[in-house]
N, C-alpha and C positions, 0 to 999 in steps of 0.2 A: 523161268520151268523151277529155277528152287524155291519160289514163293506157292506154286503149285501144288494144293494138295496130293496130285499123283505123281511127284517127282519120280516114283519108282519105278513108276510104268510108262514114262515118258522118255522116247528117247530121238535124240538131234540127229540130224546127218546135214554139215555142210558139205555141198560139194558135187562132182559128177554123179546122179543117179546113174548112165550107164558101170559109174565104178562100184556100186553101191550092192553089197551080197551080203546072203542073211537067209540064218539057217528058218526063219520062220516067216508068214507071212502077217499083214498088220491090218487092224480094223479100221486105221486112219491113218489116212498120205493129205500130206499141205502143201500145197506145192503155188509159188509165184514163180510161174516160169518165163522162161524171153516171150517177150512181146510181139515183136517186126520179124517180120521177114528177114530175109539175107540182105534182097536187093532195097530194103530201108535203110541197109547199114551205112552209119556215118564211117566217113574217114579218119575221123579223130579213132586211135587205139586208147580207149580208155578202160577202167575193171565196170564201169558203169553203162557204154556201150555193149561192152563185151556181155554183162549179163542179159542186157537187153534187148540181144538180137539173138534168133534164132538159130545164126550159123552152129554150133554148138549142141544145141536139141533141137528139134525141131517137133512140132505137137502130134504127128506118128509115132516117134520114139520114144516124145515122155510119153503116151499112152502104150506104149507097148510094155514099158517099165513099169509102170503104175497096175498094170492087167495081172503082172508076175507076182510084185510084190502085195495084191489084197485079198486078204482072205474070203471067200464064198460070200460073207457078210458086208463084208470091207466097205468103203467108203472115201471117196476119193473128193478134195476141194480145190480151186483153183481159181482167181482172177485172171479177167484174159475184154482184152479192148475188142468194142464191139464187132472190127473189121473181120476178128479170127471164129465170131460165132460157127457161123455154116461150117467150115473148115472143121471146129468139132463137135458138130451134133453130128456129123457123117459119118467123121473119125472113131467114132466112140461105138460108133453099134457094129465098125467091124471086127471092134473088138469086144463085142458082146458088152459095152458098158451104158447104163443107162442116166440122162438126167434125171435127177430127182429135185432135183430142187434149181431155179432159176431166179436169180436176183438183178433186174437191171439199173444199172448208177445213173443218176444223173449229175453234175457237178451245183446246176442247180434246177429245180422246178420251170419248166415251161424250157428249158435247155437239152439239146438231143441227148441220147444212150449215149454214155463212152466205156463205158464195161460192164462186165456180166462177173458176178458172183456162180459161179457151178458147184453145186455137188453131185457126183456120178457114182453109181455103184453096181457092184453085179446082177443084182436084182431089180425086175422092171416093178416099179411102184407110181402113182400117177403123179404129175408130175406137180409139184408145186412153185406159182409163181410170184413175185415180187418186186419192189421197184423203189429204193429209197433215193434221195440225196444229200448231197455234202453241205451246200452251203443254206441258210435260209438265204430266200429273194431279199436283194436289196438291202442287206449288211453284209457284214466280214466275219460271223457267226455260224460255225458248224449247227446242225438239224442236230437233238437230243438223239436221232437215232443213230446218227454219225459216233456221236460220241459213244455211247453205248457199245456198238461196233467195235470201236479203237482206242477207248482208254487206257488198256492194260497196254497198248505199245506205243503210246507217245507220251511224253514226260509233262507235255505242256494242257493235256484235255484232262489233267486231272481236277 
Protein backbone atom coordinates (compact mmCIF):
# COMPACT_ATOMS: atom_id res chain seq x y z
CA UNK A 1 0.00 0.00 0.00
CA UNK A 2 2.86 2.41 0.79
CA UNK A 3 4.13 2.11 -2.78
CA UNK A 4 0.68 2.75 -4.25
CA UNK A 5 -0.18 6.10 -5.81
CA UNK A 6 -3.49 5.87 -3.88
CA UNK A 7 -2.00 5.55 -0.39
CA UNK A 8 -4.41 8.11 1.02
CA UNK A 9 -7.42 6.35 -0.52
CA UNK A 10 -6.70 2.75 0.54
CA UNK A 11 -7.81 1.43 3.88
CA UNK A 12 -6.79 -2.05 5.00
CA UNK A 13 -8.48 -3.98 7.75
CA UNK A 14 -7.08 -7.25 9.00
CA UNK A 15 -9.50 -9.10 11.20
CA UNK A 16 -13.01 -10.48 11.38
CA UNK A 17 -15.45 -8.64 9.13
CA UNK A 18 -18.10 -9.21 11.80
CA UNK A 19 -16.13 -6.83 14.04
CA UNK A 20 -15.63 -4.14 11.41
CA UNK A 21 -17.77 -1.04 11.47
CA UNK A 22 -17.51 2.02 9.29
CA UNK A 23 -19.29 5.33 9.02
CA UNK A 24 -19.18 5.11 5.23
CA UNK A 25 -19.52 2.55 2.44
CA UNK A 26 -16.80 1.28 0.10
CA UNK A 27 -16.25 1.26 -3.65
CA UNK A 28 -14.32 -2.00 -3.61
CA UNK A 29 -13.91 -4.83 -1.12
CA UNK A 30 -11.33 -7.57 -1.70
CA UNK A 31 -11.41 -10.76 0.32
CA UNK A 32 -9.65 -14.10 0.50
CA UNK A 33 -12.40 -15.82 2.50
CA UNK A 34 -12.27 -19.12 4.37
CA UNK A 35 -12.26 -21.88 1.74
CA UNK A 36 -13.47 -25.04 3.34
CA UNK A 37 -16.71 -25.96 5.11
CA UNK A 38 -16.54 -26.93 8.77
CA UNK A 39 -16.99 -30.63 7.98
CA UNK A 40 -13.59 -30.59 6.23
CA UNK A 41 -11.91 -29.09 9.25
CA UNK A 42 -8.55 -30.50 10.21
CA UNK A 43 -8.04 -31.69 13.76
CA UNK A 44 -4.80 -29.73 13.81
CA UNK A 45 -5.49 -26.32 15.38
CA UNK A 46 -3.22 -23.92 13.54
CA UNK A 47 -3.83 -20.33 12.52
CA UNK A 48 -3.58 -21.40 8.87
CA UNK A 49 -6.30 -24.03 9.30
CA UNK A 50 -8.51 -21.59 11.20
CA UNK A 51 -8.15 -19.01 8.41
CA UNK A 52 -9.03 -21.58 5.74
CA UNK A 53 -12.12 -23.06 7.45
CA UNK A 54 -15.61 -21.57 7.47
CA UNK A 55 -16.06 -22.15 11.20
CA UNK A 56 -15.55 -18.45 11.96
CA UNK A 57 -17.07 -17.02 8.75
CA UNK A 58 -19.34 -18.81 6.29
CA UNK A 59 -20.25 -17.51 2.84
CA UNK A 60 -23.74 -16.34 3.89
CA UNK A 61 -22.30 -14.22 6.70
CA UNK A 62 -19.54 -12.88 4.45
CA UNK A 63 -22.05 -11.72 1.83
CA UNK A 64 -24.25 -10.18 4.52
CA UNK A 65 -21.36 -7.98 5.70
CA UNK A 66 -20.07 -7.20 2.21
CA UNK A 67 -23.55 -6.08 1.20
CA UNK A 68 -23.62 -3.82 4.27
CA UNK A 69 -20.23 -2.28 3.42
CA UNK A 70 -20.61 -1.70 -0.34
CA UNK A 71 -21.80 1.50 -1.97
CA UNK A 72 -24.65 1.09 -4.49
CA UNK A 73 -22.10 0.93 -7.34
CA UNK A 74 -19.47 -0.91 -5.27
CA UNK A 75 -17.76 -4.14 -6.24
CA UNK A 76 -16.55 -7.16 -4.30
CA UNK A 77 -13.74 -9.50 -5.41
CA UNK A 78 -12.84 -12.88 -4.00
CA UNK A 79 -11.27 -16.23 -4.83
CA UNK A 80 -13.04 -19.48 -4.05
CA UNK A 81 -12.58 -23.20 -4.70
CA UNK A 82 -14.71 -24.72 -7.46
CA UNK A 83 -16.77 -26.68 -4.94
CA UNK A 84 -18.30 -23.50 -3.49
CA UNK A 85 -19.23 -21.78 -6.78
CA UNK A 86 -22.86 -22.98 -6.87
CA UNK A 87 -23.35 -21.97 -3.24
CA UNK A 88 -22.08 -18.43 -3.73
CA UNK A 89 -24.05 -17.99 -6.95
CA UNK A 90 -27.24 -18.86 -5.07
CA UNK A 91 -26.40 -16.87 -1.94
CA UNK A 92 -25.41 -13.78 -3.92
CA UNK A 93 -28.91 -13.51 -5.35
CA UNK A 94 -30.45 -13.60 -1.87
CA UNK A 95 -28.44 -10.45 -1.07
CA UNK A 96 -29.16 -8.84 -4.46
CA UNK A 97 -25.52 -9.21 -5.46
CA UNK A 98 -24.70 -10.16 -9.03
CA UNK A 99 -21.64 -11.88 -10.43
CA UNK A 100 -20.04 -9.47 -12.88
CA UNK A 101 -16.83 -11.36 -13.67
CA UNK A 102 -16.01 -15.05 -13.35
CA UNK A 103 -12.53 -16.33 -14.15
CA UNK A 104 -11.90 -20.07 -14.03
CA UNK A 105 -8.41 -20.88 -12.74
CA UNK A 106 -6.63 -24.08 -13.75
CA UNK A 107 -3.26 -25.15 -12.44
CA UNK A 108 -2.31 -26.16 -15.98
CA UNK A 109 -4.09 -26.33 -19.35
CA UNK A 110 -6.03 -29.59 -19.56
CA UNK A 111 -6.41 -29.86 -15.79
CA UNK A 112 -9.68 -29.32 -13.96
CA UNK A 113 -10.74 -25.87 -12.76
CA UNK A 114 -9.63 -25.56 -9.13
CA UNK A 115 -10.55 -21.97 -8.24
CA UNK A 116 -12.72 -19.10 -9.41
CA UNK A 117 -11.87 -15.43 -9.26
CA UNK A 118 -15.18 -13.61 -8.87
CA UNK A 119 -16.28 -10.01 -8.92
CA UNK A 120 -19.76 -9.20 -7.62
CA UNK A 121 -21.73 -5.99 -7.43
CA UNK A 122 -25.14 -4.61 -6.56
CA UNK A 123 -25.83 -3.73 -10.19
CA UNK A 124 -26.67 -6.44 -12.70
CA UNK A 125 -24.41 -6.22 -15.74
CA UNK A 126 -23.55 -8.72 -18.48
CA UNK A 127 -21.32 -11.48 -17.09
CA UNK A 128 -17.70 -11.37 -18.27
CA UNK A 129 -16.16 -14.85 -18.28
CA UNK A 130 -12.51 -15.73 -18.49
CA UNK A 131 -10.02 -18.47 -17.85
CA UNK A 132 -6.40 -18.55 -16.78
CA UNK A 133 -3.73 -21.16 -16.12
CA UNK A 134 -1.09 -20.86 -13.42
CA UNK A 135 1.66 -22.99 -14.92
CA UNK A 136 2.87 -23.68 -18.47
CA UNK A 137 2.33 -27.30 -19.57
CA UNK A 138 5.30 -29.62 -19.06
CA UNK A 139 7.34 -27.01 -17.21
CA UNK A 140 7.75 -25.55 -13.77
CA UNK A 141 7.28 -22.04 -15.19
CA UNK A 142 4.38 -19.73 -14.42
CA UNK A 143 2.28 -18.39 -17.29
CA UNK A 144 2.69 -14.73 -18.26
CA UNK A 145 -0.92 -14.15 -17.27
CA UNK A 146 -0.35 -15.50 -13.74
CA UNK A 147 2.86 -13.48 -13.39
CA UNK A 148 1.02 -10.27 -14.40
CA UNK A 149 -1.73 -11.01 -11.90
CA UNK A 150 0.47 -11.85 -8.92
CA UNK A 151 3.88 -10.21 -9.40
CA UNK A 152 3.08 -7.42 -6.94
CA UNK A 153 2.30 -9.97 -4.23
CA UNK A 154 5.23 -12.36 -4.56
CA UNK A 155 8.85 -11.20 -4.41
CA UNK A 156 10.04 -14.18 -6.51
CA UNK A 157 7.88 -13.06 -9.46
CA UNK A 158 9.75 -9.84 -10.24
